GUFIMAR-307023 format. One line per field, with one value per residue: residue number from 0; residue in three letters; x, y, z of N, C-alpha, C in turn. Coordinates in steps of 0.02 Angstrom, whole numbers. Atoms other than C-alpha are relative to their C-alpha. Layout:
residues N
i: [NUM, ...]
aa: [Ala, ...]
n_east: [X, ...]
n_north: [Y, ...]
n_up: [Z, ...]
ca_east: [X, ...]
ca_north: [Y, ...]
ca_up: [Z, ...]
c_east: [X, ...]
c_north: [Y, ...]
c_up: [Z, ...]
END
This chain:
residues 319
i: [0, 1, 2, 3, 4, 5, 6, 7, 8, 9, 10, 11, 12, 13, 14, 15, 16, 17, 18, 19, 20, 21, 22, 23, 24, 25, 26, 27, 28, 29, 30, 31, 32, 33, 34, 35, 36, 37, 38, 39, 40, 41, 42, 43, 44, 45, 46, 47, 48, 49, 50, 51, 52, 53, 54, 55, 56, 57, 58, 59, 60, 61, 62, 63, 64, 65, 66, 67, 68, 69, 70, 71, 72, 73, 74, 75, 76, 77, 78, 79, 80, 81, 82, 83, 84, 85, 86, 87, 88, 89, 90, 91, 92, 93, 94, 95, 96, 97, 98, 99, 100, 101, 102, 103, 104, 105, 106, 107, 108, 109, 110, 111, 112, 113, 114, 115, 116, 117, 118, 119, 120, 121, 122, 123, 124, 125, 126, 127, 128, 129, 130, 131, 132, 133, 134, 135, 136, 137, 138, 139, 140, 141, 142, 143, 144, 145, 146, 147, 148, 149, 150, 151, 152, 153, 154, 155, 156, 157, 158, 159, 160, 161, 162, 163, 164, 165, 166, 167, 168, 169, 170, 171, 172, 173, 174, 175, 176, 177, 178, 179, 180, 181, 182, 183, 184, 185, 186, 187, 188, 189, 190, 191, 192, 193, 194, 195, 196, 197, 198, 199, 200, 201, 202, 203, 204, 205, 206, 207, 208, 209, 210, 211, 212, 213, 214, 215, 216, 217, 218, 219, 220, 221, 222, 223, 224, 225, 226, 227, 228, 229, 230, 231, 232, 233, 234, 235, 236, 237, 238, 239, 240, 241, 242, 243, 244, 245, 246, 247, 248, 249, 250, 251, 252, 253, 254, 255, 256, 257, 258, 259, 260, 261, 262, 263, 264, 265, 266, 267, 268, 269, 270, 271, 272, 273, 274, 275, 276, 277, 278, 279, 280, 281, 282, 283, 284, 285, 286, 287, 288, 289, 290, 291, 292, 293, 294, 295, 296, 297, 298, 299, 300, 301, 302, 303, 304, 305, 306, 307, 308, 309, 310, 311, 312, 313, 314, 315, 316, 317, 318]
aa: [Met, Arg, Leu, Leu, Ile, Ala, Ala, Leu, Thr, Ala, Ala, Leu, Ala, Ser, Thr, Thr, Ile, Ala, Arg, Ala, Gln, Thr, Trp, Pro, Glu, Lys, Pro, Val, His, Val, Ile, Val, Ala, Phe, Thr, Pro, Gly, Ser, Ala, Thr, Asp, Val, Ile, Ala, Arg, Ser, Leu, Ser, Asn, Glu, Leu, Ser, Ala, Lys, Leu, Gly, Gln, Pro, Val, Ile, Val, Glu, Asn, Lys, Pro, Gly, Ala, Gly, Gly, Thr, Ile, Ala, Ala, Gly, Leu, Val, Ala, Lys, Ala, Ala, Pro, Asp, Gly, Tyr, Thr, Leu, Leu, Val, Asn, Ser, Ser, Gly, His, Thr, Val, Ser, Pro, Trp, Ile, Tyr, Ala, Asn, Leu, Ser, Tyr, Asp, Thr, Ala, Lys, Asp, Leu, Arg, Gly, Val, Ser, Leu, Leu, Ala, Arg, Gln, Pro, Asn, Ile, Met, Val, Ala, Ser, Pro, Asp, Lys, Gly, Trp, Lys, Thr, Val, Asn, Asp, Leu, Val, Lys, Gln, Ala, Lys, Glu, Gln, Pro, Gly, Lys, Ile, Ser, Phe, Ala, Ser, Ala, Gly, Val, Gly, Ser, Ala, Thr, His, Ile, Asn, Gly, Glu, Lys, Phe, Lys, Val, Ala, Ala, Gly, Ile, Asp, Val, Leu, His, Val, Pro, Tyr, Lys, Gly, Thr, Pro, Glu, Ala, Leu, Asn, Asp, Val, Met, Gly, Gly, Arg, Val, Glu, Tyr, Phe, Phe, Ser, Pro, Val, Val, Ser, Ala, Leu, Ser, Leu, Ile, Arg, Asp, Lys, Arg, Val, Val, Ala, Leu, Ala, Asn, Gly, Ser, Pro, Lys, Arg, Ser, Ser, Val, Leu, Pro, Asp, Leu, Pro, Thr, Thr, Glu, Glu, Ala, Gly, Tyr, Lys, Asn, Ser, Gly, Tyr, Asp, Tyr, Trp, Ala, Gly, Leu, Leu, Ala, Pro, Asn, Gly, Thr, Pro, Pro, Ala, Val, Ile, Asp, Lys, Leu, Asn, Lys, Ala, Val, Ile, Glu, Ala, Leu, Ala, Leu, Pro, Glu, Val, Lys, Glu, Arg, Leu, Ala, Lys, Ile, Gly, Gly, Asp, Pro, Ser, Pro, Thr, Thr, Pro, Lys, Glu, Phe, Asp, Glu, Leu, Val, Val, Arg, Glu, Leu, Gly, Glu, Tyr, Arg, Asp, Leu, Val, Lys, Ala, Ala, Gly, Ile, Lys, Ala, Gln]
n_east: [-24, -69, -23, 11, -50, -63, 0, -11, -64, -54, 17, -19, -80, -15, 17, -48, -61, 8, -2, -71, -49, 17, -12, 57, 45, 29, -52, -21, 7, -50, 16, -64, 21, -18, 27, -40, -68, -37, -48, 37, 35, -48, -39, 51, 14, -61, 7, 71, 5, -34, 49, 55, -19, -1, 61, 41, 71, -14, -17, 29, -31, 32, -28, 49, -32, 21, -4, -66, 9, 42, 59, -1, -16, 63, 46, -27, 12, 70, 22, 7, -70, -7, -64, 21, -11, -60, -21, -67, -5, -91, -31, 41, 50, -18, 14, 68, 38, -22, 11, 83, 24, 59, -8, 46, -39, -54, -63, -32, 57, 57, -37, -60, -47, -2, -69, -28, -20, -61, -28, -22, -14, 35, -49, 19, 1, 17, -8, -66, 4, -23, -77, -40, -48, -2, 48, -32, 25, 69, -2, -20, 60, 52, -19, -4, 67, 48, 75, 21, -6, 49, -13, 63, 8, 48, 57, -18, -11, -34, -74, -31, 8, -40, -67, -8, 1, -63, -54, 21, -35, -73, -37, 20, 25, 74, 36, 77, 24, 59, 14, 47, 40, -38, -63, -10, 27, -53, -64, 23, -2, -73, -30, 24, -22, 50, -29, -67, -33, 38, -37, 32, -18, -40, 33, 46, -46, -69, -4, 1, -68, -34, 14, -12, 72, -22, -79, 8, -51, -21, 40, 25, 2, -61, -54, -2, 44, -33, 14, -25, -58, -37, 36, -8, 67, 4, -43, -71, -18, 6, 67, 15, 56, 36, 14, 75, -5, 57, 12, 65, 15, 73, 29, 76, 53, -12, 56, -14, -35, -62, -25, 2, -55, -56, -10, -21, -72, -46, 5, -59, -63, -27, 3, -64, -67, -8, -46, 28, 21, -52, -28, 45, -1, -70, -2, 26, -36, 37, -39, 59, -8, 61, -8, 51, 53, -13, -55, 34, 51, -47, -19, 55, -7, -72, 8, 57, -35, -51, 19, 42, -36, -23, 66, 7, -51, 0, 65, 39, 81, 38, 23]
n_north: [-55, -1, -24, -62, -34, -4, -47, -63, -19, -11, -69, -47, -3, -33, -70, -26, 1, -46, -73, -15, -17, -69, -53, -29, -32, -82, -25, 49, -46, 29, -27, -18, 15, -53, -65, -40, -31, 47, 26, 36, -45, -22, 48, 23, -45, 3, 52, 1, -19, 51, 55, -17, 13, 79, 34, -30, -15, -52, 36, -53, 20, -20, 14, 22, 14, 12, 71, 35, 32, 50, -18, 10, 76, 29, -15, 31, 64, 6, -15, 48, 23, 1, -44, -69, -36, 30, -29, -6, 0, -9, 64, 4, 49, 67, -10, -13, 58, 6, -57, -3, 65, 5, -16, 26, 48, 46, -23, 47, 35, -41, -45, 17, -56, -17, -12, -53, -57, -37, -1, -71, -9, -36, -28, -24, -81, -33, -64, -23, -32, 48, -5, 62, 6, 71, 42, 7, -70, 17, 55, -11, -47, 44, 53, -40, -12, 50, -25, -66, -17, 32, 5, -2, 37, -19, 50, 73, 43, -27, 7, -51, 21, 61, -16, -19, 53, 36, -44, 6, 61, 2, -52, 17, -60, -2, -53, -5, -3, -45, 1, -48, 13, 12, -26, -75, -19, 19, -46, -66, -12, 8, -66, -38, 18, 46, 64, -10, 23, 34, 36, -11, 10, -61, -37, -52, -42, -31, -68, -15, 8, -50, -62, 11, -15, 58, 25, 73, 35, 63, 33, 57, 62, 48, -36, -64, -32, -31, -90, -24, 50, -7, 4, 74, 28, 11, 72, -10, -41, 52, 28, 69, 16, -43, -14, 23, -14, -39, 10, -17, 55, -2, 74, 2, 39, 69, 26, -45, 41, 3, -30, -67, -11, 1, -53, -48, 20, -17, -76, -30, 4, -37, -62, -12, 2, -65, -45, -56, 19, 9, -70, -14, 38, -12, -70, 3, 58, 56, 54, 45, 72, 40, 53, 37, 2, 46, -28, -36, 40, 30, -53, -18, 54, -14, -63, 14, 32, -36, -45, 38, -6, -67, -28, 28, -23, -71, -12, -49, 22, -39, -45]
n_up: [-40, -1, 65, -1, -48, 38, 45, -25, -38, 47, 40, -33, -3, 72, 2, -42, 35, 50, -30, -15, 66, 22, -50, -29, 40, -27, -44, -54, -57, -49, -66, -38, -72, -43, 9, 58, -20, -37, 45, 29, 59, 47, 52, 51, 37, 39, 56, 31, 69, 38, -3, 35, 66, 26, 0, 52, -42, -58, -62, -45, -60, -56, -74, -52, -60, -62, -39, 17, 72, 7, 33, 67, 13, 2, 62, 58, -11, -1, 59, 55, 24, 69, 24, -3, -64, -22, -48, -7, -65, -14, -34, -67, 12, -27, -75, -26, -27, -64, -42, 9, 1, 41, 72, 41, 54, -14, 23, 51, 39, 42, 49, 44, 19, 57, 1, -36, 33, -14, -71, -22, -62, -47, -40, -63, -8, -47, 6, -10, -59, -52, -19, 17, 52, 26, -33, -66, -50, -16, -43, -57, -44, -17, -48, -61, -8, 24, 13, 14, 66, 42, 75, 50, 64, 45, -27, -39, 63, 58, -5, -47, -61, -18, 6, -59, -40, 0, -32, -80, -31, 21, -33, -62, -27, -16, 26, 7, 75, 18, 71, 33, 54, 50, -15, -11, -64, -37, 15, -26, -68, -20, 3, -47, -70, -41, -2, -5, 67, 43, 57, 45, 68, 23, 46, -45, -43, 26, 4, -61, -25, 29, -26, -75, -48, -45, -4, 21, -54, 10, 39, -35, 41, -10, 30, 17, 52, 54, -4, -70, -13, -57, -55, -24, -12, -73, -20, -6, -61, -67, -22, 33, 17, 2, 63, 14, 63, 25, 65, 10, 62, 28, -25, 35, -34, 20, 45, 68, 46, 8, 67, -21, -51, 46, 43, -54, -26, 55, 0, -58, 13, 48, -14, -50, 38, 37, -23, -25, -65, -48, -24, -37, -71, -31, -32, -69, -29, 10, 36, 41, -23, 19, -17, 28, -44, -47, -37, -45, -58, -41, -46, -39, -41, -38, -42, -47, -53, -38, -42, -42, -68, -12, -31, -67, -42, -18, -40, 39, -1, 37, -38]
ca_east: [-1546, -1368, -1347, -1449, -1339, -1184, -1246, -1276, -1126, -1020, -1129, -1101, -904, -912, -1002, -875, -724, -799, -826, -652, -576, -675, -640, -640, -789, -819, -727, -632, -644, -481, -530, -386, -385, -312, -345, -295, -107, -66, 73, -42, -146, 7, 70, -99, -121, 54, -4, -186, -155, -42, -160, -303, -206, -164, -330, -415, -544, -544, -454, -556, -462, -573, -533, -625, -515, -533, -511, -330, -385, -516, -663, -601, -542, -721, -807, -691, -707, -891, -896, -942, -785, -779, -624, -722, -691, -512, -417, -247, -197, -25, 58, -58, -175, -89, -109, -286, -358, -260, -321, -514, -600, -759, -695, -819, -695, -563, -391, -325, -484, -590, -457, -330, -171, -147, 34, 128, 154, 294, 395, 423, 516, 436, 535, 528, 482, 464, 441, 597, 536, 571, 755, 793, 933, 939, 821, 939, 885, 706, 736, 834, 684, 567, 653, 676, 485, 392, 213, 239, 281, 164, 174, 54, -14, -127, -247, -246, -165, -90, 83, 131, 60, 152, 311, 291, 251, 400, 517, 430, 471, 637, 689, 603, 508, 337, 247, 73, -13, -122, -203, -279, -383, -240, -57, -91, -191, -51, 91, -11, -19, 170, 208, 90, 176, 20, 107, 285, 331, 274, 338, 289, 289, 426, 316, 216, 361, 495, 445, 413, 589, 668, 575, 632, 446, 495, 662, 696, 769, 780, 738, 611, 628, 757, 867, 912, 803, 871, 796, 870, 1036, 1123, 983, 1023, 888, 832, 913, 1087, 1057, 1048, 868, 874, 723, 649, 642, 465, 447, 310, 222, 77, -21, -168, -294, -467, -615, -588, -682, -616, -579, -400, -391, -443, -317, -181, -228, -223, -50, 25, -39, 51, 188, 210, 158, 297, 428, 395, 535, 402, 331, 490, 547, 384, 402, 590, 546, 446, 564, 461, 540, 423, 401, 289, 248, 154, -22, 48, 193, 80, -40, 106, 173, 13, 7, 190, 154, -10, 91, 228, 117, -2, 141, 197, 9, 11, 179, 146, -34, -116, -302, -432, -474]
ca_north: [-1678, -1705, -1672, -1513, -1456, -1494, -1400, -1241, -1248, -1252, -1108, -1011, -1053, -1003, -843, -802, -832, -730, -576, -597, -590, -427, -343, -207, -130, 11, 110, 19, 91, 75, 97, 175, 115, 281, 470, 583, 630, 470, 364, 235, 358, 435, 275, 222, 390, 375, 233, 268, 354, 232, 92, 184, 183, 2, -53, 63, 115, 262, 194, 301, 309, 337, 347, 255, 281, 223, 79, 42, 13, -111, -12, -9, -184, -231, -150, -222, -395, -387, -328, -408, -514, -441, -336, -165, -136, -160, -114, -29, -62, -41, -181, -143, -261, -414, -347, -299, -476, -479, -324, -315, -450, -434, -399, -421, -523, -648, -575, -727, -796, -646, -545, -598, -516, -441, -370, -271, -91, -4, -20, 146, 192, 255, 399, 442, 631, 738, 928, 1031, 1111, 941, 973, 792, 763, 580, 430, 397, 576, 513, 352, 418, 547, 408, 286, 440, 482, 315, 338, 519, 520, 484, 430, 455, 339, 338, 216, 61, -73, 36, 21, 183, 104, -61, 22, 115, -37, -133, 7, 19, -165, -158, -1, -67, 99, 139, 256, 308, 260, 407, 353, 467, 457, 463, 522, 719, 723, 634, 748, 907, 860, 810, 981, 1064, 972, 876, 711, 688, 580, 483, 352, 436, 379, 474, 528, 630, 697, 736, 913, 943, 880, 993, 1143, 1100, 1104, 917, 835, 662, 552, 397, 280, 149, 34, -106, -9, 163, 281, 340, 523, 518, 426, 495, 460, 293, 166, 124, -45, 34, 155, -9, -60, -247, -303, -133, -113, -121, -158, -43, -91, -42, -180, -200, -336, -391, -483, -680, -764, -625, -724, -784, -700, -528, -546, -587, -442, -327, -401, -374, -192, -158, -229, -137, 23, 3, -27, 152, 273, 414, 303, 253, 439, 471, 342, 387, 562, 505, 374, 228, 72, -14, -188, -287, -464, -608, -642, -800, -711, -584, -706, -797, -639, -601, -773, -754, -584, -641, -760, -641, -508, -615, -635, -446, -394, -515, -461, -278, -295, -201, -185, -91, 77]
ca_up: [-861, -851, -1035, -1012, -861, -962, -1113, -1003, -910, -1077, -1153, -1006, -1001, -1197, -1155, -1020, -1130, -1266, -1152, -1086, -1267, -1294, -1131, -1094, -1173, -1057, -933, -801, -620, -503, -322, -220, -29, 30, 21, -135, -121, -24, -92, -144, -246, -328, -392, -460, -539, -612, -721, -760, -927, -989, -939, -1024, -1182, -1181, -1141, -1254, -1122, -987, -828, -689, -522, -358, -177, -48, 110, 283, 409, 351, 166, 210, 154, -22, -13, 43, -99, -228, -151, -161, -339, -501, -556, -730, -732, -719, -537, -478, -322, -284, -107, -7, 88, 242, 143, 224, 402, 407, 425, 596, 657, 594, 659, 561, 381, 256, 138, 146, 112, 30, -52, -112, -206, -334, -370, -533, -513, -400, -457, -371, -196, -105, 49, 208, 285, 471, 489, 623, 652, 654, 819, 914, 901, 840, 719, 706, 739, 895, 981, 958, 1035, 1170, 1223, 1198, 1327, 1452, 1430, 1410, 1345, 1311, 1132, 994, 808, 665, 538, 388, 487, 593, 479, 347, 294, 384, 540, 529, 484, 647, 738, 690, 734, 913, 932, 859, 965, 1121, 1154, 1236, 1116, 1077, 899, 830, 672, 545, 392, 275, 258, 220, 378, 467, 397, 437, 621, 622, 558, 678, 827, 873, 854, 870, 702, 565, 438, 292, 103, 24, -113, 17, 120, 1, -37, 139, 188, 51, 115, 296, 358, 426, 472, 393, 541, 459, 315, 376, 230, 214, 95, 52, -58, -222, -194, -11, -34, 115, 233, 339, 358, 545, 527, 483, 641, 748, 757, 690, 596, 590, 403, 325, 135, 72, -86, -188, -303, -416, -362, -434, -367, -355, -502, -626, -790, -803, -984, -902, -763, -903, -1010, -851, -798, -977, -984, -812, -863, -1018, -941, -797, -929, -1018, -990, -950, -810, -736, -733, -651, -515, -494, -446, -298, -255, -323, -394, -536, -468, -584, -542, -613, -545, -453, -387, -309, -229, -166, -82, -8, 70, 143, 219, 297, 395, 444, 497, 595, 724, 714, 757, 908, 974, 959, 1034, 883, 889, 784, 855]
c_east: [66, 23, -21, 48, 64, 5, -6, 48, 51, -31, 21, 85, 9, -12, 59, 60, -8, -2, 73, 42, -24, 12, 58, -45, -37, 45, 21, 21, 57, -15, 62, -15, 21, -14, 45, 65, 37, 45, -35, -36, 44, 25, -52, -9, 53, 0, -62, -6, 33, -52, -60, 10, 10, -51, -59, -68, 28, 17, -9, 26, -50, 29, -49, 50, -36, 14, 62, 0, -58, -64, 5, 4, -63, -38, 24, -17, -60, -17, -10, 70, 11, 45, -25, 3, 58, 18, 80, 2, 73, 5, -35, -59, 17, 0, -65, -40, 11, -14, -77, -31, -65, 1, -60, 17, 52, 55, 20, -45, -32, 26, 55, 40, 3, 76, 14, 14, 64, 15, 24, 27, -47, 56, -24, 19, -23, 3, 61, 4, 17, 77, 37, 38, 1, -51, 30, -25, -74, 2, 13, -58, -52, 15, 6, -68, -48, -74, -14, 7, -48, 21, -63, -1, -55, -62, 32, 12, 36, 70, 39, -6, 51, 70, 15, 3, 58, 61, -19, 22, 65, 43, -17, -24, -71, -18, -72, -14, -57, -20, -48, -24, 40, 66, 3, -26, 58, 63, -23, 2, 64, 28, -22, 21, -51, 6, 70, 34, -36, 44, -41, 11, 43, -33, -33, 42, 55, 2, -2, 76, 46, -11, 8, -63, 4, 71, -1, 48, 28, -38, -38, -12, 60, 63, -10, -43, 49, 2, 27, 70, 35, -40, 3, -66, 5, 43, 83, 8, -2, -58, -5, -71, -53, -25, -70, 4, -73, -11, -68, -22, -70, -39, -75, -38, 21, -56, 10, 31, 68, 21, -4, 59, 71, 11, 13, 76, 46, -2, 42, 53, 40, -2, 59, 62, 11, 42, -37, -29, 40, 26, -58, 7, 66, -9, -36, 24, -31, 45, -50, 19, -58, 26, -45, -62, 10, 47, -28, -41, 40, 34, -46, -15, 58, -9, -52, 28, 51, -29, -52, 45, 17, -57, -4, 55, -7, -69, -44, -64, -32, -21, -62]
c_north: [17, 26, 70, 45, 11, 47, 70, 26, 15, 59, 50, 2, 39, 68, 41, 13, 54, 73, 14, 19, 65, 50, 36, 46, 63, 10, -42, 53, -40, 38, 6, -8, 57, 64, 28, 22, -54, -44, -49, 17, 17, -42, -23, 48, 11, -45, 0, 29, -50, -62, 10, -12, -62, -38, 25, 25, 46, -47, 64, -11, 39, -14, -14, -10, -11, -62, -37, -24, -58, 9, -7, -65, -45, 4, -31, -79, -30, 21, -42, -20, 1, 45, 76, 34, -31, 45, 16, 12, 0, -57, -7, -49, -79, 1, 9, -53, -15, 49, 14, -65, -29, 24, -28, -52, -40, 12, -42, -33, 38, 51, -31, 39, 1, 20, 48, 60, 24, -19, 68, -8, 37, 43, 21, 69, 27, 78, 23, 40, -60, -6, -68, 7, -65, -37, -22, 55, -22, -54, 17, 42, -61, -47, 49, 31, -50, 20, 72, 21, -43, -3, -14, -63, 15, -51, -58, -52, 23, -18, 33, -26, -61, 18, 34, -48, -46, 36, 3, -57, 2, 46, -14, 70, -9, 64, 0, 1, 51, -14, 51, -35, -13, 48, 73, 22, -13, 50, 75, 8, -11, 71, 58, -18, -40, -68, 5, -27, -48, -36, 7, -17, 53, 48, 62, 50, 33, 75, 41, 3, 55, 75, 11, 11, -77, -18, -78, -27, -56, -42, -55, -54, -35, 33, 77, 29, 30, 68, 20, -41, 4, -9, -79, -27, -18, -61, 23, 56, -51, -29, -57, -12, 54, 11, -32, 14, 19, -13, 18, -47, 13, -72, 12, -51, -77, -20, 50, -47, 2, 50, 72, 21, 1, 71, 66, 5, 30, 73, 27, -4, 43, 72, 28, 8, 72, 49, 59, -24, -16, 60, 16, -24, 17, 68, -3, -52, -74, -54, -46, -76, -51, -71, -43, 6, -47, 28, 48, -24, -25, 47, 16, -59, 2, 54, -11, -40, 40, 53, -15, 5, 70, 30, -29, 29, 84, 18, 45, -19, 65, 50, 44]
c_up: [8, -59, 1, 45, -31, -65, 38, 25, -59, -42, 44, 10, -65, 8, 47, -34, -50, 17, 25, -60, -18, 47, -11, -56, 24, 54, 57, 73, 48, 70, 36, 72, 42, -31, -64, 27, 46, -45, -52, -62, -47, -46, -45, -58, -47, -62, -34, -74, -37, -12, -48, -74, -27, 5, -47, 27, 58, 57, 48, 78, 57, 64, 34, 68, 67, 22, -21, -73, -5, -26, -84, -19, 2, -51, -62, 1, -22, -83, -55, -29, -77, -25, -1, 68, 35, 74, 5, 78, 14, 43, 64, -22, 34, 75, 25, 30, 82, 44, 11, 7, -29, -65, -37, -56, 42, -43, -59, -53, -52, -49, -27, -24, -71, -23, 47, -47, 16, 92, 16, 74, 52, 39, 64, -1, 57, -7, 26, 79, 56, 11, -21, -61, -37, 21, 74, 56, 6, 56, 75, 55, 13, 62, 62, 10, -27, -3, -20, -71, -48, -73, -43, -35, -40, 15, 19, -60, -61, 4, 40, 73, 8, -1, 78, 66, 7, 32, 73, 26, -1, 51, 74, 39, 19, -29, -13, -81, -3, -69, -25, -61, -59, 11, 1, 68, 49, -1, 29, 73, 22, 7, 56, 78, 42, 14, -18, -74, -32, -57, -57, -78, -19, -45, 39, 41, -33, -3, 62, 42, -33, 21, 71, 46, 39, -12, -20, 54, -28, -66, 27, -44, 1, -45, -18, -57, -51, 3, 70, 8, 60, 73, 27, 11, 73, 11, -1, 65, 55, 14, -48, -15, 0, -71, -25, -82, -24, -82, -22, -62, -18, 1, -44, 46, -29, -52, -60, -53, -7, -60, 17, 41, -46, -38, 45, 7, -61, -2, 58, -20, -54, 16, 50, -38, -47, 39, 40, 79, 53, 31, 51, 72, 27, 37, 69, 28, -1, -40, -30, 26, -29, 19, -46, 45, 67, 55, 58, 45, 48, 62, 54, 57, 51, 47, 46, 62, 46, 39, 60, 68, 21, 48, 67, 48, 21, 31, -50, -11, -37, 53, -25]
END
């Protein structure tokens, strides 16, 4: 019996290796955790054609937004670990387990990192009708009217939400969080004056800033943006530890063969090195940020610890 089990195990391993070597043999589906037009979506689509060319199969991008990215993450975590269903999520991925008590997956165990794709700043924007010229104007009014000012997000636990919470804690202000299904919806209500401000991914806000449909008050990231170099960061404005590192990354279900992960990682690194991809990302304020799978997994574990403490301090709960 032991010999039979050993033989079956060896045969299964051999079959898995063979399949990994010929992967992909059909289209690869990439599930994006946020709405079309969101920063995470734009970054994913910026690479899809190049990944298709390098993998020799279509890369089909699909959007499954909702619940701060956890709907998409749950779908991919439970998908067959064969490399044909992947996830592109934002840095809100490492916040979700501390907000949503009954996730259908374990963030650290059920999803494996393939590579980070890009980092991008979030820009604090408001309607010009508010009359604010700087982030300090906003903070001044928020302190004069505690609980009366609201900020939007692309969902509880999303990167835009956590940027807002980090700033709220750093500035010591009492403001109301209003979650939306995605970035486009949040921006629409900021422009309409139904919510006061939003830490928008720069890709989504840039044209609105240039058209003066929203005013940029500060850069919510740790360093200035190459597309808005004159806009100071919230930390430069005096709000220590308010900067948030927004990233988008590619993940796969745990159990995906290492050979498939490695092929994907190589394809991502090569695609991000292409001049046309660099130019495409630069136009939306994105910085290519490829990593090894191990580096990505280590980043996830590190941030899980960091944001557990932030969620507790800010009292963030699913709504």
